[in-house]
N, C-alpha and C positions, 0 to 999 in steps of 0.2 A: 632343554635348550642350552642352559648354562654349562652343563657338562660337555656338550658337543663343542661349544666355543673353546672351553679349556683344552679339550683334546686336540682341536684343530690348531690352537695356538702353540701347544706343546710340539706337535708334529712339525710346524713351520720352523720353530726354534731348532729342533733336531736337524732339520734339513739345511738350515741356513746359518746356524750359529755354533754348532757343535765343533769341538776340537778334533773329533775323530770320525764324524759322519759328515761328509761334504755334500753340498747340494747337487747330487747327481740323479738323473732321472731313472737310473737303473735300480735305485733303492726300492725293494719290493714293498708293496702296500699289502699288509696281511688281510685276508678275508676273515669274516667272523668265525668261520669254521677253523681255519688254520691257527688263529689266535687262541681259541679255546682248546684246540688240540695241544698246542704248545704249553698252555697253562697246566693242563692235566698231566702232561708228561713231566713237568717240572715239580708239581705240587702234590698230586694225588697220593694219599698215604698208602693205598694198596697197590703197590707197583706191579704185582703179578698179573693184574688185569690189563695193564697198559699195552702190552705187546699185541693184544687182539684188536686194538682200536685202529680203524683205517685212517691213514694220514691225510687222505683227501676225501672231501664230501661237501654236501651243500647244506645240511641241516645240523646246526649246533645242538638242537634239542635231541635229535636222534643220537648224537655222539654221547650225550650224558645218559640217555636211557639205556645205553649198552653196558653201563656200569652196574655193579651189584649194590653199591651203597645207596640207600634211599635218600640220604641227606645231601648227596652231591647232586646239585641241580643247576639248571640254566633258566634264567628268566629273560625273555626277549625284551628289546629296547622299549616297546610300547607299554610294558608293565614294570620295568626295572625301577623307576623312581617311586612308584607306589609301593613296591616290595621293600625298597630301602627305607622308606618312611615307616612302614610297619615294623621293620626290624629295629630301627634306631630309636623310634619315638612311641609315645602313647597317644599321638595325635588322633583325634576322631575325624576321619576323612568326611568332608561334606558339612562339618559343623555340628554343633550339638547344644543342648540347653544345660548340660552339666549335671545329669542325675541318672540313676538307674532305677529299675523297677522290678517287682515280682508280681506274680498273679496268684490269687487265692480263689479257687472256684466256688468256695462256699459263700462268697460275698456277692451281692447284687452288682456292685461296681468292683470288679475283681482286681484292678490295677492298683498296687500299693507301692509307694515310693520307698525303695530300700537304701539308696545312697544319695546324698546331695553333695556335690563338690563345692567347697567353700568359696572358691574364686570364680566359679562359673555363673551364668545368668540366673540359674535356679537358686544358688547359694546367696548371691547378692540380693535377690528378691525376697529372701526369707522363707522359701518353701520348706515346710517341715518334713523331716524324715518320718516315715511311717504314716504319712497322710494318704488318703485315697483320692485318686483322680476320678472325678465325676464326669467332667466334660473336657474336650479338647477342641478348640475353635468352634464352640457351640454344638459340637456333636457329642451326644451322650455315649459314654463307654460302658456298655452293659453286656453281660452274658459272654458266650464263648467267642464272639467276634470282636471283643474289646481290644485284645492284643493286636490283631491284624489292622484294625481301624486306627489305633494309636500309632503303630509303626508307620503306616502310610502317611498320616498327618505329619509325623516327625521327619519323614524322608523328603516330602515334597513342599513343605511350608517353611518359610524363613521366620515368620512371626507366628508364635504359638501362644494362645490364651488358654490357660489351664484353670479349671474350677476344681479346687482341692478341699476335701472335707477332713478336718482334724479336730479331735476332741469336741465334737458336736458343733464346731464352727465351720462355715464354708466361706472360702475366700477365692477371689478371682486374681490370678497372677498373669501379667502380660510379659511375655518373654520374647527375645530375639536370638536366634541361633548365632553362634560365633565359633571361631576356631578354638577348640578345647584340647588341652593336654590333660588327660585324665590322671588322677593319682594312681600309683601302683602299690602303695602301702596304706592299709586301712586299719583303724584301731577301734575295738569294741570291748566294753566291759560286760562280762556275763557272770551268771551265778552270784548275783549280789542281792538276791531277795532275802527277806527275813533277817536283815541285819548282817548278813555275810559280807565280807570285804570285797568279794568279787575276784574274778580271774580275767586278766587282760589278754585278749586275742589280737595279735599283730599279724594281719593277713598280708602276705607278700605275693603279689600276683605275677610278677615277672621281673626282669632285670634290664631296664631300658636306660639309654644314655640321656634322653630328653623326656621329661615327664612334667607333672605339675610343678615340680622343682626345676625351674628352667636352667639352673646352673650345674647341679650335680646329679640329676636323674634320680633313679630309685635309691641309690646310696644316700643322696642328699635328703630324701624324704625320711628314711629310717634314722639317719644320724640326727636330724633335727628333732625327731620324736624322742630319741634316747637322751639327747642333751637337755631337753625341756622337762624330763621326768626323772632326773637322777635321784630325787628324794622319795620316789614311789617304790615301796618295798614289796609290792604284791607280785605274785607269780605271773609270768608272761609266757604265753604260748606263741612261738614263732610258727605261724601256720603257712606251710608251703604246699598244701594239697593242690594238685592239678597245676602247679607252677611249671610252665614248659621250658623255662630257661631264659637265656639272653646273653648279654655281653660278659665276657670273662672278667674284665676289669671291674665291673660292677659287683658280681657275686663274690669275688675274692676280696675286694675292698670291704664289702659288707660283713664277710666272715671275720675280717680283721677287727671289726668293732667289738667282737666277743673274745678273741684270742689275744693273749699278751705275749706269747712267744711260740717259736717252733715253725715248721714248714706247713704252709696252708695247702699247697698243691704243687704237684710236679707235672710238667708238660714235656712230652717228646714230640718234636715237630719236624716235618719235612718242609724245607724252605730254600730260598735262593741266598747264596752268599754274595759278597760284593762283586764277584766276577760274573754273576749271572748263572752260576752252576748250582745244582742241587746238593744239599747236604742235610744231615740230620743233626739237630741240636736238642739239648735237654736243659730246661730251665726250671727254677723253683721260685715260689713266692713265699716270702717270710712274713710272719706277724710282727707287729711292733706294739709296744705297751703304751698305755695311757688313754684308751678309748672308753666311752661310757658304758659299753655292754660287758665290760670285764668283771663287773660286780652285779649281783642280782640273782634272781631265781628264774630260770628259763627252762622250757621244754620245747623241742622241735616236733612239729606234727607234719607228717607227709604221707603220700600214698603212691600208687602205681602211676599216677599222672605227674609226679614230681620228677622232672627230667633234666638232664644236661647241666646247665649252670646251677639249677636248684640242687642237684646232686653234688656238685663241687662245693657249694655252701654247706650242705649237710655233713659231708665228710670232713671238711675243714674244721667246722665247729665241734663236732662230736669227738674227733680224734685228737684235738688239741686242748679241749676243756672238759669239764665234768658235766656239760649240758647233755641230757639224754635225748635220743630220737625215739619217738613213739609213732604208731600208726601201722602202715603196711609197707612192704618192700617197694622200693622206688623203681622207676622204669628201666634203668640200666643203659644210659647213653653216655659212655665215657670217652667219646670222641668229639672233636670240634671242627668247625668249618671257618675258612677265611673267605670273605666276599671280595670280589674284584669287579670293578666296572670294566667292561671289555672295550676293545677298539671301536666298536659300532654303538656302544651305549647299552649293551646287554649287561646282565648281572650273573656272574659265575660264582656259585657257592660250592666250594670244594673242601671236602674232608682232608685235612692235612696235619692234624695233631691229635694226640690221645692224652688222657689224664690218668694220674695215679693219685691215690689218697695220701695224706701226710705220712701214713705208715707204709707207703709203697705198694698198696693194693690196687688192682684194676677192678672196676665194677661194670665194665662194658658188657652188655647182654646178660648180666647177672643181677644188677641192682644193688642197693644198700639195704641190708636187713635191719629193721628197728630193734633196739634193745627191749622195748616194750611193745608187743604187738596188740593192736586193737582188733576185735572181731569184725567190726564194721566202722569205716571212717567216713561214710557218706553223711553229709550235712550234720544234723544234730547228734547223730551217733558218735561221730568223731570228736565233737566238742565234749560230749559226756565222758568219753574215754580219757581225753586229756584232763578234764576236771577231776576224775577219779584218781588219775596218776598224780596230779598236783596235791591231792589230799594224802595220798600214800607217801610221797617223797618229802613234801614240805609241810604236812599237817595243816593244809589249808581248809578252813571251814567252808563247806558248801551247803546249800539248802537241801532239804529232803528231795529225793528223786522226783523230778517234775514229770508231768505227763508229756511224753515225747510228741513232737510235731510230725513224726513219721507215720502216724495213722493214715490209712488210705483216705484220700480226699481232703486232708487237712494240711499236708506238707506244702510249703511254698515251692513253686517251681520258678527258678530265676531265669529271666530273659533279658537280653540287651543286644539288640541287633547291631548297634554301632560300636559297642565296646567289647564284644566277644573276643576272647583271646584264642587265636588259632592254635591247634595242637602243634607243639614243637616249632612254633614260629621263631626262626632265628637260631634256636639251640644255643650252644656255646660257641660264640662267634667273635671275630675281630675283623677289622677293615685294613686294607692297604691302599695307598695312594696309587691310582691307576697310572699316573705319569711314570712312576718308577718301573712298572712292568712293561709299559709301552717302550721305554728306552731300552730295557734289557732285551725285549723281543726284537726290536729293530736291529740292535747291535748284533744279536745272535744270527740274524738273517744275512748280514753282510760280511760275516767272517769268512 
């Protein structure tokens, strides 16, 4: 509703206050189809497809489906705000208690708490990580139906009472759901048994503008962690497995935390100039010195689910520093999209730029090949591979090979219906003020 008010006010200003568009009734009002057609003609990177688009039509969605690029999409007004929220933020829609869980089929009560957000209801109540949920709202969570039962209670109840067992103690916690911005950076110390110092795994799940760090997003979470641990000399694994990407500003700023000089990324973009005409521009992002990640021992861990902004980060760090990349070849999404709120409040997501690595290489549809390839990067296998590499490169002491959790029937399967990260949600994206494009569109119509 707020967006519609802004658009309406902008249109009134254009019609009544502009120096070059006077309040004449003949000024055409664009349809949703014509506005999207105009955006695509001006912005879409793959120009050879544009000639086949019909200039007139009724369905904006059909217009986008005619294109070959799967990342150029249209979201109708009824879903646009929800989509924008998902791209921009880590907000859990519908509220949450601020924790994640896994299931272990070998347990009588299979739901085990895997993460607790410090600033959420669960964190403030003191719910322990790795505790088992015995009951939710007096309903016992047992057997194969435990997950479905818990998910239903979490979805439809505002007040949730959890009976949690931890270290032979059982405690009842009374929680109330609230708006939660989940963290996007998680830190765990592994391989610290038998007196070993341990290896720190820094799990980066996406690149969001607004997260648990309300001011600086994912970048703020990572920088705050690095700032607070400058004296810690242990090896850190920057874990980007299955990271689908996010905002360009975020991943480039985060790469700069580790690089002291050089080009981080080059972008070739199809955009509008000041006259409302299409032109191609090339821009680079440069590293600056003085950030906390420039010293220390790091390894990047990724796989085929590491895409888009995650690939910008991986390429920027590995080609400007001596930090190695281990794991599997990345997805290979070297293009980016700009999001535009349309005249009617829909959301146009249009591919209009492509990326090159610091050394000028394209990785689109080919991916980034790791320097050290892991045979398997799923779950504990990937962590073991990173630990062995840390031992090889940095002589890190690790415990004797532990029995893997990957035996059939004993590996944790992670579930989280409210915090699941959609594949390639957002990708490498940026936003433009819709007023700018509304003005340019209207002015182009009256020339």
